[in-house]
C-alpha positions as CSV (number, residue, x, y, z in Angstrom):
1,M,46.0,13.7,-6.2
2,L,45.4,11.7,-9.4
3,K,44.3,8.2,-8.4
4,S,43.0,6.3,-11.3
5,V,42.7,6.5,-15.2
6,L,40.6,4.4,-17.5
7,I,42.3,3.4,-20.7
8,I,40.8,1.3,-23.4
9,A,42.5,-0.4,-26.3
10,G,40.6,-3.0,-28.1
11,E,43.1,-4.5,-30.7
12,A,46.7,-5.9,-30.7
13,S,48.3,-2.8,-32.2
14,G,46.3,-0.8,-29.5
15,D,47.8,-3.1,-26.8
16,L,51.3,-2.3,-28.1
17,H,50.8,1.5,-28.3
18,G,48.9,1.6,-25.0
19,A,51.6,-0.4,-23.2
20,A,54.2,2.4,-24.3
21,L,51.8,5.2,-23.2
22,I,51.4,3.7,-19.7
23,K,55.1,3.3,-19.2
24,E,55.7,6.8,-20.2
25,L,53.0,8.1,-17.8
26,K,54.3,5.8,-15.0
27,K,57.7,7.7,-15.3
28,L,56.0,10.9,-14.8
29,D,53.9,9.5,-11.8
30,S,54.2,6.1,-10.6
31,E,51.1,6.4,-8.3
32,I,48.8,6.4,-11.0
33,N,46.4,3.5,-11.4
34,F,45.4,2.5,-14.7
35,F,42.3,0.1,-15.3
36,G,40.3,-0.9,-18.3
37,V,40.7,-2.9,-21.5
38,G,43.9,-4.0,-23.1
39,G,46.1,-7.0,-23.8
40,N,49.2,-8.6,-22.2
41,K,51.7,-5.8,-23.0
42,M,49.4,-3.2,-21.3
43,K,49.0,-5.6,-18.3
44,D,52.7,-6.1,-18.1
45,S,53.1,-2.3,-18.1
46,G,50.8,-1.8,-15.0
47,L,47.2,-1.9,-16.5
48,E,44.7,-3.5,-14.3
49,L,42.6,-5.7,-16.8
50,I,38.9,-5.4,-16.6
51,Y,38.5,-7.2,-19.9
52,H,41.3,-8.6,-22.0
53,S,41.3,-7.2,-25.6
54,D,41.5,-10.7,-27.1
55,R,37.7,-10.8,-26.2
56,M,37.1,-7.6,-28.0
57,S,38.5,-8.1,-31.5
58,F,35.3,-7.6,-33.6
59,L,35.6,-6.1,-37.0
60,G,32.9,-4.6,-39.1
61,F,29.3,-3.6,-38.7
62,V,27.8,-7.0,-39.0
63,E,30.3,-8.6,-36.5
64,V,29.7,-5.8,-34.0
65,V,26.0,-6.3,-34.3
66,K,26.3,-9.9,-33.5
67,H,28.1,-9.0,-30.2
68,L,26.1,-6.2,-29.0
69,P,24.9,-7.8,-25.8
70,F,28.5,-8.6,-24.8
71,I,29.6,-5.0,-25.8
72,K,26.9,-3.5,-23.6
73,R,27.9,-5.7,-20.6
74,V,31.5,-4.6,-20.9
75,Q,30.6,-0.9,-21.1
76,N,28.3,-1.3,-18.1
77,Q,31.1,-2.8,-15.9
78,L,33.6,-0.1,-17.1
79,L,31.2,2.5,-16.2
80,E,30.5,0.9,-12.8
81,E,34.2,0.9,-12.2
82,V,34.4,4.6,-13.1
83,K,31.8,5.4,-10.4
84,I,33.3,3.3,-7.6
85,R,36.9,4.5,-8.3
86,Q,35.6,8.2,-8.7
87,T,37.7,8.3,-12.1
88,K,37.9,11.6,-13.6
89,F,40.2,11.0,-16.8
90,A,40.0,8.3,-19.6
91,I,42.4,7.6,-22.5
92,L,40.9,6.0,-25.4
93,I,43.2,4.3,-28.1
94,D,41.7,3.9,-31.7
95,Y,38.9,1.2,-31.6
96,P,36.1,3.6,-32.7
97,G,32.9,1.7,-32.5
98,F,33.5,0.8,-28.9
99,N,35.3,3.9,-27.8
100,I,33.0,6.7,-29.3
101,S,30.1,4.9,-28.0
102,I,31.3,4.7,-24.4
103,A,32.7,8.2,-24.5
104,K,29.3,9.7,-24.6
105,K,28.5,7.7,-21.3
106,L,31.8,8.8,-19.8
107,K,31.2,12.5,-20.6
108,Q,27.7,12.1,-18.8
109,L,29.6,11.0,-15.7
110,G,31.9,14.1,-15.8
111,V,35.0,12.2,-17.3
112,E,37.5,14.1,-19.3
113,I,38.4,12.2,-22.4
114,Y,41.8,12.2,-24.2
115,Y,42.2,10.2,-27.5
116,Y,45.6,8.7,-28.5
117,I,45.7,7.3,-32.1
118,S,42.7,8.5,-33.9
119,P,40.2,6.4,-35.6
120,Q,40.2,6.8,-39.3
121,V,37.3,9.1,-39.5
122,W,39.0,11.0,-42.2
123,A,38.6,8.0,-44.4
124,W,35.1,6.6,-43.5
125,G,33.4,8.2,-40.6
126,K,33.4,11.9,-41.0
127,G,30.1,12.0,-39.3
128,R,31.7,11.0,-36.1
129,V,34.0,14.1,-36.1
130,K,31.1,16.0,-34.6
131,K,30.9,13.4,-31.7
132,I,34.5,13.7,-31.2
133,K,34.4,17.4,-31.0
134,K,31.7,17.2,-28.3
135,L,33.1,14.3,-26.3
136,V,37.0,14.5,-26.5
137,R,39.2,17.1,-24.7
138,K,42.1,16.6,-27.0
139,M,43.1,14.1,-29.8
140,F,46.8,13.0,-29.9
141,V,47.2,11.9,-33.5
142,V,50.0,9.9,-35.2
143,F,49.9,11.0,-38.8
144,P,50.7,14.6,-39.8
145,F,47.5,15.0,-42.1
146,E,45.3,14.2,-39.1
147,E,46.2,17.1,-37.2
148,K,45.4,19.3,-40.3
149,F,42.1,17.3,-40.8
150,Y,40.8,17.8,-37.3
151,K,42.0,21.6,-37.0
152,E,39.9,22.2,-40.1
153,K,37.0,20.7,-38.3
154,D,37.8,22.8,-35.1
155,V,38.8,19.9,-33.1
156,D,41.9,20.3,-30.7
157,A,44.4,17.9,-32.2
158,E,48.2,17.6,-32.0
159,F,50.5,15.5,-34.0
160,V,53.0,13.6,-31.6
161,G,54.8,11.4,-34.0
162,H,54.1,7.7,-34.9
163,P,54.9,5.2,-32.2
164,L,56.1,2.7,-34.8
165,V,59.1,5.1,-35.6
166,R,60.7,4.6,-32.2
167,E,59.6,1.0,-31.9
168,L,61.5,0.1,-35.1
169,N,64.5,2.4,-34.3
170,E,64.9,0.6,-31.0
171,Y,64.2,-2.9,-32.3
172,N,67.3,-5.3,-32.2
173,F,67.0,-6.9,-35.6
174,L,68.5,-10.2,-36.5
175,S,70.9,-10.4,-39.4
176,K,69.6,-12.3,-42.4
177,E,71.8,-15.1,-41.7
178,E,70.8,-15.2,-38.0
179,L,67.2,-15.2,-39.0
180,R,67.7,-18.1,-41.4
181,D,69.5,-20.1,-38.8
182,K,67.0,-19.4,-36.0
183,L,64.0,-20.3,-38.2
184,S,65.8,-23.0,-40.0
185,L,65.1,-21.4,-43.4
186,A,66.6,-22.4,-46.7
187,S,69.7,-20.3,-47.5
188,D,69.2,-20.5,-51.3
189,K,65.8,-18.9,-51.4
190,E,64.5,-15.4,-50.6
191,I,61.4,-15.1,-48.4
192,L,57.9,-14.5,-49.7
193,L,56.1,-13.3,-46.5
194,L,52.4,-13.7,-45.9
195,L,50.4,-12.0,-43.2
196,P,46.8,-13.0,-43.5
197,G,45.4,-11.0,-40.4
198,S,45.1,-11.2,-36.7
199,R,41.4,-12.6,-36.5
200,K,40.0,-15.8,-37.0
201,H,37.6,-14.8,-39.8
202,E,40.4,-12.9,-41.8
203,V,42.6,-15.9,-41.8
204,E,39.7,-18.1,-43.1
205,D,38.6,-15.6,-45.8
206,I,42.1,-14.4,-46.9
207,F,44.6,-17.1,-46.3
208,P,43.6,-19.8,-48.8
209,Q,43.8,-17.2,-51.7
210,I,46.9,-15.6,-50.8
211,Y,48.6,-18.9,-50.2
212,S,47.4,-20.4,-53.6
213,A,48.9,-17.2,-55.2
214,A,52.1,-17.5,-53.1
215,K,52.7,-21.0,-54.3
216,K,52.6,-19.9,-57.9
217,I,54.8,-16.9,-57.1
218,S,57.3,-18.9,-55.2
219,E,57.7,-21.6,-57.9
220,K,58.2,-18.8,-60.6
221,F,60.7,-16.7,-58.6
222,N,62.5,-19.5,-56.5
223,L,61.1,-18.1,-53.2
224,Q,60.2,-19.8,-49.9
225,I,56.8,-19.2,-48.3
226,V,56.7,-17.9,-44.7
227,V,53.6,-17.1,-42.9
228,A,53.8,-14.6,-39.9
229,C,51.3,-15.9,-37.4
230,A,49.7,-13.1,-35.2
231,S,49.8,-13.7,-31.4
232,S,45.9,-13.7,-31.4
233,V,45.9,-16.6,-34.0
234,D,46.5,-20.2,-33.1
235,E,48.9,-21.9,-35.5
236,S,46.7,-24.9,-35.9
237,L,44.0,-22.7,-37.5
238,L,46.4,-21.9,-40.4
239,R,47.1,-25.6,-40.8
240,E,43.5,-26.3,-40.7
241,V,42.6,-23.7,-43.3
242,V,45.4,-24.4,-45.7
243,P,46.7,-28.1,-45.1
244,G,50.3,-29.0,-46.1
245,N,54.0,-28.5,-45.1
246,D,55.2,-26.4,-48.1
247,Y,55.0,-23.2,-46.1
248,K,56.5,-22.4,-42.7
249,I,54.6,-20.7,-39.9
250,V,56.4,-18.3,-37.6
251,A,55.2,-16.8,-34.4
252,G,57.2,-13.7,-33.5
253,F,60.1,-12.3,-35.4
254,T,57.7,-10.4,-37.7
255,Y,59.8,-7.4,-37.9
256,D,62.9,-9.3,-38.9
257,L,60.9,-11.2,-41.5
258,M,59.6,-8.0,-43.0
259,K,63.1,-6.5,-43.0
260,H,64.7,-9.6,-44.8
261,S,61.9,-10.6,-47.1
262,K,61.9,-10.2,-50.9
263,F,58.2,-9.7,-51.1
264,G,55.0,-9.5,-49.0
265,I,51.3,-10.2,-49.4
266,I,49.8,-8.4,-46.4
267,K,46.3,-7.9,-45.0
268,S,45.4,-4.3,-44.8
269,G,46.3,-2.6,-41.4
270,T,49.1,-1.5,-39.2
271,S,51.2,-4.4,-40.7
272,T,51.3,-2.7,-44.0
273,L,52.8,0.3,-42.5
274,E,55.3,-1.7,-40.4
275,A,56.4,-3.4,-43.7
276,G,56.4,-0.2,-45.7
277,L,58.7,1.3,-42.9
278,L,60.9,-1.7,-43.2
279,N,61.2,-1.3,-47.2
280,L,59.2,-4.3,-48.1
281,P,57.6,-4.2,-51.5
282,M,54.0,-5.8,-51.1
283,I,50.5,-6.4,-52.3
284,I,47.8,-5.1,-49.8
285,V,44.7,-7.3,-49.4
286,Y,41.4,-6.7,-47.6
287,K,38.3,-8.8,-47.4
288,A,35.3,-8.4,-45.0
289,N,31.9,-9.7,-44.5
290,T,29.8,-8.8,-47.7
291,L,27.3,-6.6,-45.7
292,T,30.2,-4.9,-43.9
293,Y,31.9,-4.2,-47.2
294,L,28.9,-2.8,-48.8
295,I,28.2,-0.5,-45.9
296,G,31.7,0.5,-45.6
297,K,32.1,1.2,-49.3
298,T,29.2,4.0,-49.0
299,L,31.1,5.7,-46.3
300,V,34.8,5.5,-47.6
301,E,35.8,8.7,-49.5
302,L,39.4,7.8,-50.1
303,Q,40.9,6.5,-53.3
304,N,43.2,4.1,-51.4
305,I,42.8,1.8,-48.3
306,G,46.5,1.0,-47.7
307,I,47.9,3.6,-45.1
308,V,51.3,3.5,-47.0
309,N,49.6,4.7,-50.3
310,I,47.5,7.3,-48.3
311,L,50.5,8.8,-46.8
312,L,52.4,8.8,-50.2
313,G,49.4,10.4,-51.9
314,K,49.5,7.7,-54.7
315,T,48.9,4.0,-55.4
316,L,52.3,2.8,-55.0
317,L,51.4,-0.6,-53.7
318,P,48.7,-2.7,-55.4
319,E,45.5,-3.0,-53.3
320,L,43.2,-6.0,-53.9
321,I,39.9,-5.6,-52.2
322,Q,36.9,-8.1,-51.5
323,N,36.2,-10.2,-54.6
324,D,39.6,-9.1,-56.1
325,V,41.4,-11.3,-53.5
326,I,41.8,-14.2,-55.9
327,T,44.8,-16.2,-57.0
328,E,45.0,-14.9,-60.5
329,K,44.9,-11.2,-59.6
330,I,47.4,-11.6,-56.7
331,F,49.8,-13.7,-58.9
332,S,49.4,-11.0,-61.6
333,E,50.3,-7.9,-59.4
334,A,53.1,-9.7,-57.7
335,N,54.5,-10.8,-61.2
336,N,54.3,-7.3,-62.6
337,I,56.5,-6.2,-59.8
338,L,59.0,-9.2,-59.4
339,S,59.6,-9.4,-63.2
340,D,60.6,-5.8,-63.3
341,S,63.8,-5.0,-61.4
342,G,63.3,-1.2,-62.2
343,K,60.0,-1.3,-60.8
344,Y,60.9,-3.2,-57.8
345,I,63.8,-0.9,-56.9
346,S,61.6,2.2,-57.5
347,I,58.9,0.9,-55.0
348,K,61.8,0.4,-52.4
349,N,63.0,4.0,-52.9
350,E,59.6,5.4,-52.6
351,L,59.0,3.5,-49.3
352,K,62.0,5.2,-47.8
353,K,60.0,8.4,-47.9
354,L,57.7,7.2,-45.0
355,W,60.4,7.9,-42.4
356,D,60.6,11.7,-43.5
357,L,56.7,11.8,-43.6
358,L,56.3,10.5,-40.1
359,G,59.3,12.2,-38.4
360,N,61.5,11.0,-35.8
361,Q,59.6,11.7,-32.5
362,N,58.8,9.5,-29.5
363,A,55.0,9.6,-29.8
364,A,54.2,7.8,-26.6
365,Q,56.5,10.1,-24.5
366,N,55.1,13.2,-26.4
367,A,51.6,12.2,-25.8
368,A,52.3,11.1,-22.1
369,K,53.8,14.6,-21.3
370,K,50.9,16.5,-22.9
371,I,48.3,14.3,-21.3
372,Y,49.9,14.4,-17.7
373,Q,50.1,18.3,-18.0
374,L,46.5,18.7,-19.1
375,I,45.2,16.3,-16.2
376,N,47.2,18.2,-13.6
377,E,45.7,21.4,-14.7
378,K,42.4,20.0,-13.9
379,S,43.3,18.1,-10.7
């Protein structure tokens, strides 16, 4: 009988997708005990938290190096739990630096490893594919091109759909009027939506520049500035970084805001895909620690960093990276789109293609069924 499964998700998006996967696995076998690393959503779905993912949100090479003693301590405790519980199966969700590192140690303990939501090794870490091939029983990927990429490298991989598709299909959206009433927004101005990131250092590095540009954009195009605050960021940090009352901070309602906004300035990551699926023209911004960026630049082989552009195979949405995340360039890119109604409509039409590219599957359900089947073959 299957008694326990280790599951590790180190970031907010992984917590969301991990929660859905746990729920689907619980439907198949309510007796499975899940333990490991995740957030509140995974905890609510039945995960016994050994560590909360809020404590694990490092980004980039330099940030990880700073936290190596803590990372080692977390890994050692998880491995000890695996031994005590005699755990034979683990599910890893994205979060490559930590997960690929612990996968080697889990493999040595005889744990069979499944990976749900691949790290972006196709972009920057192709050397890690060899490790994945040695360590992981099967990859369950959420982009169709990932299945092709892995199979060409002789790694067992299967496209199960993207979890955002079902999530957005099932989301109960507010109407534009309901959103305005609920958030006390001006009825005579469209929304300029800012998402400066889900980590403290991202907000500190990115928010001042995108706000400064947003102020100019809002004045020219009669827009109101709304900042979507990630659950992992305290609203006081935003006010500390950018004082003033000429922008509104909203916690929650991010999908509603994406659906009903005129334009977005969004930090590169899952949020850009969410916004793209909700048909929001935007500028993608990204800024990291200088050393992290320089190291990463030597590894990245793709022309684009935004997943929307990667999926569409072209630079549909402007991408401003590192030293280009400045007021003048952000304003210029936004002005080019908002001043040209034909260009604006063309972008919205191109974004609609994302739904066809990702399909209409229930990713968590598909992955759960396949993982459960493979686990039972071994039990």
